[in-house]
N, C-alpha and C positions, 0 to 999 in steps of 0.2 A: 854114651857120654854126651851130656848136654853142654853146649857152648856157654861161656861166661857172659856173652852178650845176647841181646834180644833184637827183634826187628826194628824197634824204635832207635836203638843205639846205632844200628847200621844206617837207617834212613836219615837221621839227623846228623850223622857223622860224615857221610860221603858227599852230600849235596845232591840236588835233584837230577841233573843229567845222568850221572853215573848210576844212581839208584834206579832210575827209570829204565835204562838200558839193561841193567842186571835183572830187573823184574821181567823184562821181555824175554831174556834168555831162560829164566826159571820157568815162566809160564809156557814157553814154547818147547819145554822138555829138552832143552839143550844141555842140561847138566846130567851127564851119564856116568855110569860106573862109580858112583859115589861110595866112599868107604871111610871108616874111621882109621886113622893112623895114630901113632904115638904122639900125643900132644896136639892133635889136629885132625884134619880131614883132607881127602884128596878126591879128585874127580877128573873126568875128561869132559871138557866143555866144547860143544860143537859150534864153530863159527866159520870164518873164512877157511880155517883149518881146524882139525881137532887139537885142542890145547890141553896140555898136562898142567893141572892147577892144584895147588895146595893152599890151605888157610889154617891159621892157628885156632885152637879152641878157646883161647883167652882173648885174642885180639882179632877182630874181623878184618883189620887193615894190614895184617902181617901174613904174608904168604908168598907164593911164587907162581909165575905163569910164563910160558915161553912165547907169549905174544909180543908184539912190538913194544908196548908200554911196560909189560912185565920185565922184559930184558933190560929196560932202563930203570928198574927198581921203582916204577910208579904204580900206584894202585889202579887196577883195571877192572872193567865190568865183569870179567870172568872170575876173578877172585871174589868179588862181591856176590856174584850169583851163587857160588859155592857156599859162601857164608849164609846166604838166605836159605839155601837148601838145608844147611846144618841146623838152622833155627826151625824151619817149617817141616822138615822131613818129607818133602814132596806134597804136602797138603796145599789146597787151594788158598790163594790170597784173597782176602775180602777187599771191597772198595776202600774201606777205612785203612786197611793195611797199606794200600798203595797210595793213599792220599798224602800229598805233600803240601803243607801250609807254610809258605815262606815269609809271610807277613801277617801281623794280627789284623783281623777284620771284625766288624760288628755282626753278630749272628742274626740280629733283627728279630729274635724270638723273645717275647716277654716271659717273665717268670723268675722265681727265686730258687736257690739251691736248698735242698733239705739240710738238716743239721749234719747228717752223715756225708752228704755230697760236699758241703762246705768244708768239712774237716779233711776229706780226701783231696779236695782241690788245693787247700793250703799246704798239705803235705807234698803234693806234686809240684807246687810252686817252689817250695823250699828245696826239693830235690833238683829242680832245674837251675835254681840259683847257685848251686854248688859248682856249676860249670863256669860261673861268672865270678872269678876270684882274682885276688891280687897277683901281679906278676913279680915273682921273686927269683926266677930261674936264670940260667945262663942264656946268652944270645942264641945258642944253637937250638933251643926249644921254643923260640919266639913264634914260629909259624904254627906249631902244635898248640901253643897257648891261644893264638887268635882263633884257631879252629874250635877250641873249647868254648870261647865266648860265643861264636856263631852257633854252636850246638845248643848252648843254653838258651839263646834267643829264639831258636827254632822250636825248642820244646815249649817255651813260654808262649810263642805265637799260636801253637796248637791249642794250648789251654785257654788263652784269651778268646780265640775264635769260636770255641765251643760253649762259652758262657751265655746263659740267658741274660736278658737286659732287665735290670732292676736297680733300685737304690742300693740294695745289698751288694750286688756285684760291682757297682760303680765304686763303692767304698773299698772293695777288695783291690780293684785296679789302681785306685789312688795310692793305697798303701804299697802296692807293688812298685809303682813308679818312684815313690819316695825312697824305698829300699835300694832300688837300682841307682838312683841319683846319688845316694850316700856312698855307694860303692865307687862310683866314678869320681866324686869330689874328694872323699877322704879314705876310701878303702883300697887304694893302690891299684885299681884296675887300669890296665894300659889298653885303651880302646882305640888304638891307632887305625884300625880298619873301619871304625865307625859302626860296628854291628850293634853295640849296646845303645849308642846314641840314637841310631835310626829306629831301633825298637821302641825307645822311649817316646820319640816324636810320633811314631805310627800309632802307639797305644793311646797317646793323648788325643789323636784324631778319632780313635774309636770312642773315647769318652765324649767327644763332641757329638758323635752320632747317637750315643746314649741319650744325651740331653735333648736331642730332637725327637727321639723315639718315645722317651718317657721323661717329662720335665722334672719329676721328683728326683731324678738322678742328680740334678744340679746341686742338691743339698750336700752331696758327698764332696763337692769341690771346695766347701768352706775350709776344710783342713789344709788347703794349699795356701790360704792367706797368711802372709808373714813368713812363708818359707823362702829360703835363699837356695836356688838350685844352680846347677852348672851352666845350663844353656837357656834358661827362661822359658822352658817348654810349658810351664804351668800358667803363664800369663794369659793366654786365650781362655783357659778354663776359669781363671779368677774373674776375667771380664764377663764371662757368661753368668757366673754367680752374682756378681755385683749388679748386673742388669736385671736379674730375676728376683733379687731379694733386697 
């Protein structure tokens, strides 16, 4: 039985401290006696004590553990470690599997995406954007909603940080920022925690790095002229364009 989630879903959903601790348990072979149960998995995870752990096959964050956090119904590293085992089946994690990119950065690598790579990147962006949606639910799901926004931004951060630097990818990032800004201004997104706004500003900083690395990228900023955004994040980019052309 394959779980409904994958490693990225776990990584982007739990946050770096819990994920890193869970990876440590997994790599140190602390997940023992793993087996499939009806609707999920169970294992004994070796820690300060042997902990009896279970996790759902549909939701990596739904399970049980008799550790201190688990007894308080809080997601613990032991449950996450078992979820990782369910995904990986005991196989070794690569450096990329374990890599956590919490903010977008400029790769510093020149180049363009091939037609196929560009198509796949656009699909991945659209997939990540689904986590950044309007808030229409009751107050009891507000925290889960904010976590969804954070997960979407983490997924986008990984995508942005892997892009080569070129006018092509600069245009891609400008379009991404305008889409996100539209969601904030008119799309009903409740960014109370500031995750989306922070990502927008950080990606605008990435574009400033693009302009230093490859001046032709500045041409992509022309699209921002005349735009009315939520926070004025585009103003430094327009200034760079105006000073260059």
